[in-house]
C-alpha positions in Angstrom: -46.1 58.3 11.2 -48.7 56.7 9.0 -46.0 54.9 7.0 -44.5 53.4 9.9 -47.9 52.0 11.1 -48.4 50.4 7.5 -44.8 49.0 7.7 -45.5 47.5 11.3 -48.8 46.0 10.2 -47.2 44.5 7.0 -44.4 43.0 9.2 -47.0 41.3 11.4 -48.9 40.1 8.5 -45.5 38.6 7.1 -44.6 36.9 10.4 -48.2 35.6 10.4 -48.0 33.7 7.1 -44.3 32.7 7.8 -45.5 31.0 11.1 -48.4 29.3 9.1 -45.8 28.1 6.6 -43.5 26.6 9.3 -46.5 25.0 10.8 -47.5 23.2 7.6 -44.0 22.3 7.0 -43.6 20.8 10.5 -46.7 18.9 10.0 -46.0 17.5 6.7 -42.6 16.3 8.2 -44.3 14.7 10.8 -46.4 12.7 8.4 -43.5 11.6 6.2 -41.8 10.4 9.7 -44.9 8.4 10.6 -45.1 6.8 7.0 -41.4 5.8 7.3 -41.9 4.3 10.7 -44.8 2.4 9.2 -42.8 1.1 6.3 -39.9 -0.1 8.7 -42.4 -2.1 10.9 -41.8 0.4 13.9 -45.4 0.5 14.9 -45.0 1.1 18.6 -42.8 4.1 18.0 -45.1 5.2 15.2 -48.4 4.9 17.8 -46.5 7.2 20.5 -45.8 9.9 17.5 -49.4 9.6 16.3 -50.9 10.1 19.6 -48.8 13.1 20.4 -49.4 14.6 17.0 -53.0 13.6 17.0 -53.8 16.3 19.9 -53.2 19.2 17.9 -54.4 17.8 14.4 -57.6 16.3 15.0 -59.0 17.0 11.6 -56.3 15.8 9.6 -57.8 12.8 7.5 -54.3 11.7 6.5 -53.1 11.5 10.1 -56.0 9.5 11.2 -55.9 7.2 8.2 -52.3 6.3 9.3 -53.4 6.0 12.9 -56.0 3.2 11.6 -53.2 1.4 9.4 -50.7 1.4 12.5 -53.5 0.2 14.8 -54.2 -2.7 12.2 -50.5 -3.5 12.0 -50.6 -3.6 16.0 -53.4 -6.2 16.0 -55.9 -3.5 17.4 -58.5 -4.4 15.0 -61.6 -3.2 16.8 -59.6 0.4 17.4 -58.8 0.2 13.7 -62.5 -0.5 12.6 -63.6 2.5 14.9 -61.0 4.8 13.3 -61.7 4.0 9.6 -65.4 4.0 10.3 -64.9 7.5 11.9 -63.2 8.5 8.7 -66.0 7.3 6.3 -68.3 9.3 8.4 -66.4 12.5 8.6 -64.8 12.4 5.1 -67.2 10.3 3.0 -65.3 11.6 -0.2 -62.3 9.4 0.3 -62.4 5.7 -0.9 -59.4 4.3 1.0 -61.0 4.3 4.5 -64.0 2.5 3.0 -61.5 0.1 1.6 -59.5 -0.7 4.7 -62.7 -0.9 6.7 -64.2 -3.6 4.5 -60.7 -5.5 4.6 -61.0 -5.6 8.4 -64.7 -6.9 8.3 -63.6 -9.5 5.8 -60.9 -10.8 8.0 -63.8 -11.1 10.7 -65.7 -13.2 8.0 -68.3 -10.4 7.7 -68.4 -10.7 3.9 -71.6 -9.4 3.1 -70.9 -6.3 5.3 -67.6 -6.0 3.6 -69.1 -6.1 0.0 -71.4 -3.3 1.0 -68.6 -1.0 2.1 -66.3 -1.8 -0.8 -69.3 -0.8 -3.0 -69.5 2.4 -1.2 -65.7 2.8 -1.8 -66.3 2.2 -5.4 -69.3 4.7 -5.5 -66.9 7.3 -4.0 -64.3 6.7 -6.5 -65.3 4.4 -9.6 -61.5 4.3 -10.6 -60.3 3.0 -7.3 -58.8 -0.1 -8.8 -58.0 -1.6 -5.1 -61.7 -1.7 -4.1 -62.5 -3.4 -7.4 -59.9 -6.2 -6.8 -60.9 -6.6 -2.9 -64.5 -6.8 -4.1 -63.9 -9.6 -6.6 -62.0 -11.4 -3.7 -65.3 -11.0 -1.4 -67.4 -12.4 -4.4 -65.1 -15.4 -4.7 -65.1 -16.1 -0.9 -68.7 -15.8 -0.7 -68.9 -18.2 -3.5 -66.7 -20.6 -2.0 -68.8 -20.6 1.3 -71.8 -21.2 -0.8 -70.3 -24.4 -2.4 -69.3 -25.5 1.2 -72.9 -25.2 2.2 -74.0 -27.3 -0.8 -71.4 -29.8 0.0 -72.9 -30.0 3.4 -76.2 -30.9 1.8 -74.8 -33.2 -0.7 -71.1 -34.4 0.0 -71.1 -36.2 -3.3 -72.2 -33.5 -5.6 -69.7 -33.3 -8.4 -70.6 -29.9 -9.6 -70.0 -28.5 -6.2 -66.7 -30.3 -5.7 -65.3 -29.2 -9.1 -66.2 -25.5 -8.6 -64.9 -25.4 -5.1 -61.6 -27.1 -6.1 -61.2 -24.4 -9.0 -61.9 -21.5 -6.5 -59.4 -23.1 -4.0 -56.7 -23.3 -6.7 -57.2 -19.7 -8.0 -58.1 -17.8 -4.9 -55.7 -16.8 -2.2 -57.4 -14.2 0.0 -54.9 -12.1 1.6 -56.1 -8.6 2.1 -53.6 -6.1 3.3 -53.9 -2.5 4.7 -50.1 -2.1 5.4 -48.6 1.2 4.2 -51.6 2.2 1.9 -51.3 5.7 0.7 -54.2 7.8 0.8 -53.9 9.5 -2.4 -57.5 11.2 -2.7 -56.4 14.0 -0.5 -53.5 15.2 -2.2 -55.3 16.7 -4.9 -57.3 19.0 -2.4 -56.3 22.7 -2.5 -54.8 23.9 0.9 -57.2 26.2 3.0 -56.7 29.8 2.6 -55.8 31.3 5.9 -57.8 34.1 6.9 -57.5 36.2 10.1 -60.7 37.5 11.6 -61.0 40.3 14.2 -62.0 39.3 17.6 -65.1 41.3 17.3 -66.1 39.1 14.3 -65.1 35.9 15.8 -67.1 36.7 19.1 -70.1 37.3 17.1 -69.5 33.9 15.1 -69.4 32.3 18.5 -72.2 33.9 20.2 -74.5 32.7 17.1 -73.2 29.2 17.5 -74.1 29.1 20.9 -77.5 30.8 20.2 -77.9 28.1 17.4 -77.2 25.3 19.6 -79.5 26.3 22.6 -82.3 26.8 20.1 -81.9 23.6 18.6 -81.8 21.9 22.0 -84.9 23.8 23.1 -86.8 22.7 19.9 -85.7 19.3 20.1 -84.4 19.8 16.5 -81.9 16.7 16.8 -80.3 17.1 13.4 -79.3 20.7 14.2 -78.4 20.1 17.7 -76.1 17.1 16.9 -74.6 19.2 13.9 -73.5 21.8 16.6 -70.7 19.5 17.6 -67.3 18.9 15.7 -66.7 15.7 13.8 -64.0 15.0 16.6 -66.0 15.8 19.6 -64.6 14.4 22.7 -67.5 12.1 23.8 -67.8 11.6 27.7 -67.4 8.5 29.5 -65.5 7.0 26.3 -68.8 6.7 24.5 -68.7 6.2 20.7 -70.3 8.8 18.5 -73.1 6.5 17.9 -73.9 5.7 21.5 -73.5 9.3 22.6 -76.0 10.5 19.9 -78.4 7.9 20.9 -78.1 8.8 24.4 -78.6 12.6 23.9 -81.6 12.0 21.5 -83.3 9.9 24.1 -82.7 12.5 26.9 -83.9 15.3 24.7 -86.8 13.9 22.8 -88.3 12.4 25.9 -88.8 15.9 27.2 -92.3 17.6 27.0 -90.9 21.2 27.1 -87.1 22.4 27.6 -86.1 26.0 28.5 -82.7 27.2 28.6 -81.5 30.6 29.6 -77.8 31.4 29.4 -76.0 34.3 31.1 -72.7 35.8 31.9 -71.1 34.5 28.7 -67.2 35.0 28.6 -65.0 34.1 25.6 -61.3 33.2 25.7 -59.3 33.1 22.6 -56.8 30.4 22.2 -54.6 28.7 19.3 -57.2 27.3 16.9 -59.9 27.3 19.9 -62.2 29.4 21.3 -63.7 28.7 24.8 -67.0 29.9 26.1 -67.8 29.9 29.7 -71.3 30.8 31.2 -74.3 30.3 33.6 -76.5 27.7 32.1 -80.3 27.4 33.8 -82.0 24.5 32.5 -85.7 23.8 33.2 -88.0 21.0 32.3 -91.0 19.8 34.0 -90.2 19.7 37.6 -86.5 20.1 37.0 -84.9 23.5 37.6 -81.1 23.4 37.5 -78.5 26.1 37.3 -74.9 25.0 36.4 -71.7 26.5 35.0 -71.0 25.3 31.3 -67.9 25.4 29.3 -67.8 24.9 25.6 -64.9 24.8 23.4 -65.1 25.7 19.7 -62.8 24.7 16.9 -63.6 26.0 13.2 -64.9 23.1 10.8 -66.1 23.5 7.4 -66.2 27.4 8.1 -68.4 27.0 11.2 -67.5 27.1 14.8 -68.4 23.7 16.3 -68.1 22.3 19.8 -65.1 20.3 20.4 -65.6 19.6 24.2 -68.4 20.4 26.7 -68.3 20.3 30.4 -70.6 21.3 33.1 -70.0 22.2 36.9 
């Protein structure tokens, strides 16, 4: 009987790792398909595939990187800027998103901002050749602007005319982010799959809820904001920056905040854990009781809030 139980457990473990391998294989195939669509200029098809794939892979920097590239190719420059900026905030160790973000700002003629972002890319990876080349182009473009301003002051200035002519002959600023490869993440080791018991997972989620509640009550904005996942679904189509400013102003302005949570129930899903509970919020004359739902995902070995709803 004991041997049968052991064999049964080994079979379950083997199936688990086999399914994990299949999931990873499917994910890699999707990425390759997206890259092929980008290479062949099928941007609308790529957009559909990326959007469908993105629902279950919100923390994949490679997928998000190609999302930004595709948005660039479709002419959705502002969306691409948001995507690359989000990548630089969430994955600051990757130089490629910095480079592509800088190129987009350069196309808007915001050269000083582009220069600062490229310098950050080089700081992240000093041997990143593309950023060095683009930075040189930015300096040249800024020099061109300076000589043009000099000619506005003195149209007959021979020095400015000569140098501007040389720059015009040598310089052809055509930044390009199409089909860029995000090489930096390829050297990262694959995450080790660890299956924890529901008891352990429940305790981890309860600890996360407790830390979130304590940070809110203490108006500890750093800890409070760090309770949310990097891809938290911000309400009312807010950006990360707008939502953080909004929450900070709402919380900091209160003299005293008291929260009590009761009837906490946990639901375990694939890669997500949902916590449903009753929340009583007290601050000044306001005393409000509501039903609360927090959906958690694991990120950097912590369980962080992906979605938050009340009512």
